[in-house]
LUMRO-719845 format. One line per 2 residues: for each residue x negated, y negated, z negated of C-alpha. Coordinates in Angstrom, 2 decimals. Each point is the difference from the previous one (the first is absolute). Layout:
<rs>
X Y Z  ...
</rs>
This chain:
<rs>
-106.98 -217.26 -58.19  -0.41 -3.72 0.50
-0.72 -1.28 3.65  -1.40 -3.64 -0.03
0.01 -1.68 3.44  -2.01 -3.07 0.21
0.15 -2.29 3.01  -3.27 -1.11 1.48
-1.35 -3.48 -0.64  0.20 -2.95 2.51
-1.90 0.89 3.23  -1.26 -2.09 2.82
2.28 -1.17 2.83  -1.23 1.72 3.27
1.51 -0.83 3.39  -0.72 2.25 2.98
-2.89 2.15 -1.14  -1.73 2.42 2.64
1.62 2.92 -1.77  2.30 0.58 -3.00
-0.24 -3.00 -2.22  -1.13 1.14 -3.44
-0.95 -3.03 -1.98  -2.10 -0.36 -3.05
1.10 -1.98 -2.99  -0.34 -3.83 -0.36
-1.95 -1.28 -2.82  3.34 -0.55 -1.87
0.77 3.60 0.87  -3.13 1.21 -1.74
0.82 -1.92 -3.03  3.40 1.43 -0.01
-1.43 3.50 0.23  -2.32 -0.58 -2.88
3.12 -1.25 -2.20  2.29 2.99 0.74
-2.87 2.34 -0.75  -0.74 -1.55 -3.29
3.70 0.31 -0.91  0.29 3.69 1.08
-3.34 0.99 -1.50  1.69 -0.07 -3.45
2.20 2.93 0.94  -1.06 3.48 0.28
0.01 0.97 3.71  -0.64 3.58 1.18
-0.56 -0.68 3.60  -0.40 -2.82 2.46
1.10 0.08 3.74  -0.02 -2.81 2.71
1.10 -0.54 3.48  -2.88 0.38 2.37
0.49 -3.70 1.19  -2.68 -2.42 -1.01
2.29 -2.31 -1.95  1.08 2.70 -2.21
-3.43 1.75 -0.43  -1.57 -3.41 -0.93
2.90 -0.51 -2.40  -0.72 3.43 -1.61
-3.73 -0.52 -0.33  0.00 -2.09 -3.36
2.35 2.62 -1.53  -2.21 2.79 1.18
-2.90 -1.56 -1.94  1.98 -0.74 -3.15
1.57 3.52 -0.20  -3.00 1.93 1.25
2.21 1.74 2.43  -0.50 0.35 3.87
2.90 -1.34 2.10  1.19 2.63 2.44
1.34 -1.12 3.36  3.41 1.28 0.81
0.95 -0.70 3.76  3.82 0.31 -0.82
0.03 -3.20 -2.05  -1.53 -2.30 2.56
2.25 -2.82 1.29  2.42 0.45 2.95
-1.85 -2.67 1.99  -3.39 1.82 -0.29
-0.41 0.07 3.92  0.87 -3.55 0.46
-2.68 -2.26 1.54  1.15 -3.06 -2.18
0.56 -0.12 -3.77  2.18 -2.89 -1.08
0.51 -0.32 -3.80  3.80 0.43 -0.96
0.09 -3.55 -1.38  -1.03 -1.32 3.54
2.63 2.33 1.65  2.62 -1.39 -2.48
-0.84 -3.57 0.82  0.94 0.52 3.72
3.92 0.78 -0.28  0.28 1.70 3.37
-2.94 2.43 -0.68  1.49 0.64 -3.50
3.37 0.70 1.53  -1.47 2.53 2.40
-1.92 1.48 -2.68  2.97 0.56 -2.26
2.31 1.18 2.59  -2.68 2.63 1.10
-0.42 -1.39 3.44  -3.85 -0.03 -0.32
-0.36 3.45 1.27  -0.31 1.71 -3.17
1.37 3.59 -0.40  0.75 -0.49 -3.68
1.80 3.44 -0.55  -3.24 1.83 1.28
-2.08 -2.31 -2.07  2.15 0.65 -3.23
-0.35 3.62 0.71  -3.65 -0.19 0.27
-0.39 -1.99 -3.28  2.41 2.42 -1.84
-2.01 3.00 1.10  -3.22 -1.51 -1.07
1.27 -1.18 -3.55  1.89 3.21 -0.63
-3.24 1.89 0.74  -1.94 -2.16 -2.61
2.86 0.58 -2.42  -0.17 3.74 0.44
-3.70 -0.16 -0.52  0.04 -2.09 -3.36
2.98 1.26 -2.17  -0.12 -1.45 -3.32
-2.69 -2.65 0.84  -0.09 -3.67 1.03
-1.42 -0.97 3.29  -0.47 -3.27 1.86
0.32 -0.37 3.78  -1.18 -3.26 1.60
1.93 -0.49 3.12  2.36 -2.56 1.75
3.21 -1.91 -0.31  1.74 2.24 2.67
-0.96 3.17 -1.73  1.16 -1.24 -3.39
3.41 -1.07 1.64  0.39 3.29 1.65
-0.66 2.05 -3.22  2.08 -2.27 -2.10
3.02 0.32 2.53  -0.41 3.73 -0.05
0.08 0.21 -3.72  3.06 -2.54 -0.27
1.98 1.74 2.81  -0.04 -3.17 2.12
0.59 0.34 3.79  -2.05 -3.17 0.55
-3.68 0.13 0.24  -0.96 -3.52 -0.90
1.65 -1.53 -3.05  -2.72 -1.98 -1.99
-3.31 -1.66 0.71  -2.58 1.42 -2.29
-2.42 -2.45 -1.17  -3.85 0.53 0.67
-1.32 2.36 -2.55  3.47 0.60 -1.44
0.38 3.08 -2.16  2.90 2.18 0.74
0.66 3.05 -2.33  2.07 3.14 0.61
0.63 3.14 -1.96  0.17 3.30 1.82
1.58 2.95 -2.07  -1.03 3.71 0.88
3.68 0.62 0.45  -0.04 -2.44 2.94
1.56 -3.03 -1.47  -1.79 -3.27 1.19
0.53 -3.23 -2.02  -1.17 -3.77 0.14
-1.61 -1.25 -3.21  -1.01 -3.33 1.41
-0.50 -2.03 3.20  -2.25 -2.85 0.86
-1.94 -0.42 -3.45  -2.26 -2.79 0.19
-0.92 -0.81 -3.56  -3.64 0.35 0.85
0.22 -3.06 2.04  1.47 -2.19 -2.80
-2.11 -3.05 -0.83  -1.55 0.13 3.47
2.44 -1.88 2.41  -2.59 -0.19 2.65
0.26 3.84 0.21  3.80 0.13 0.34
0.09 -0.45 3.82
</rs>
């Protein structure tokens, strides 16, 4: 079966919410979501899943409409920072060299091993449910990294920065083999440089 992981579109920056920060998409994010939906709508898709977080659900909405499928929320593909009271877009974190160093060195209080196990369990469950099919899961950069590292046998948990609405394709054989087809596809944003943020 083919497992397509799509990173959510660009969300709002939230600093110190009253509870967990769960930002909606920006205007650019909504345009990115429509672009990836139009691109993927040309492919036969058997099922659509999403993280329960707002930025993922809003990214999945245009694809729901174009495919005529209801996106089912899967808690196991929510981002590792789901409980944080702030949401800082990764491009902002990268601009702060010290914050980025802490993030990469796992000093930010993230149990990446437990997170990777949760992601793997959720995605393996979907794979088992959809043998011989193609499914799309709208999720997060951390989720995509965790799954790609598992498939590639990497001991690190963060090795690339998936772009907003990037398409990441994996194959899953019924015999247990998992392979990478592509990472970070963004052809749907070609010709729209303002969406490549």
